[in-house]
N, C-alpha and C positions, 0 to 999 in steps of 0.2 A: 504494500500500500504506500509506504514512504517513497519507494522508488517511483511509483506512478505519479505521486505528487511532485517529486523532483523533476521528472521528465516533463510533466505538464508545465511546470514553472519555467523550465529551461526553454521549452518550445515557445511558450508565450513570450518570454523575454527576447528570444532571437527573432521571432516573427514580428513583434512590435518594433524591435530595432530595425528590421528590414523595411517596414512600412515607413518608419521615421526617416530612413535614408533614401526614400524614393524622391524626396525633394533634394535640392542641392544642400550638401552638409554645411552646417554653420561652422565657423572656425572653433576649434575646441582644444583644450590643453592635451598634451600627450598622455598625461596621467592625472585624472581628477583627484581631489583630496580624498584621503582615506576616511570613510564614514566613521563617526564617533564610536559606534559599536565594535568596529574592527581594530581600533587603535591599540588595545592591549595585545591582540594577536599579532599585529604588525610589528610592535615593539619586540615581542618575543621572537618573531621570525628574524628580525634584523640582528638581534643580539646573538641568537644561535648561529646565524650565518657568519657573523664576525668571529665568534669562537671557533667555528669549524675552519674558517679561512686561516686563522692563526695556527691551528693544529689539525691539519687535514688527515693525519694518521690516527687521531684519537677517535675510537669507535663510539664512545659516549657522546662526543661533540657531533659526530656525523648523525647518529640516531636522533639526537635532540633537534638538530637542524631539519632533518627529513620530517620528523613529527610536526614541528612548528610550521613548516612549509605546507604540508598536507592540510593541517587544521585551518590555516589561513586561506588556502585555496578553496576548501569546502565552504567555509563561512562566507567567502567572497561570492561564490556561486549562488548561494541561497539568500544573500543579503537583499532585502527590499530597498535598502538605502544606497546601493551602488548602481549607477546608471547601466541599463542593460547593454548599451553599445560598448561599454568598457569591461563589464564584469566577466564575460566569458573569455575574452582575450587574456585578461589578467589571470583568471583561473587556470587557463591552459598553460600560460607561461609558468605559473607556480608548480603545477603538476609535472611539467617537463623538467623543471629544475630538480624536483624530488626524484623523478624516475631516472635521472642521470646517476644518482647515487644509490638508489634502491629500485632497480628495474621491476621488481616483483611486488612493489607496494600495492596492495589490492585496491585501496580507495583511489589513489592517484591514477592507477591504470584503468579502472572501471569508469571513473567519471571523466577522464580525459578522452577515452574512447567514445563515450556517450556524446560529448561535446563535438568531437570530430565527425561522428556519424550524422549528427543533426545538421551541422554546417554543410556536409556533402549532400544530404537529402534535400536541402533547400537550394542547392546549386550555388552556394556562396563559397568563396575561397576560405580555406582554413587559415586562421591567423598564424603567423610565424612566431 
């Protein structure tokens, strides 16, 4: 049931974003501000990324970084406060970052595959 809700929300967000883009796009910042609800997760993501970058051989630092990245990605995807035209690209970026270090992460793999599948079904290019 939760997956159906996520899929519906994801499709609605991408579709509504597609309709919004049928007009000439207005200039927008490359990265909108992080919604207030996601700031603690974003801080955790940034701090664990810094710790991992400082000690890339440390398994605990790597695991903490992957976990924080996946949590931020998931919450970004389902956040009603993040604009739809940005959230799925940002989520995909975060999941790809996590999958580089943990290719078998089930959440990152499943949800990134879902986003890619929906973009392809809509005939839209998959964000890099």
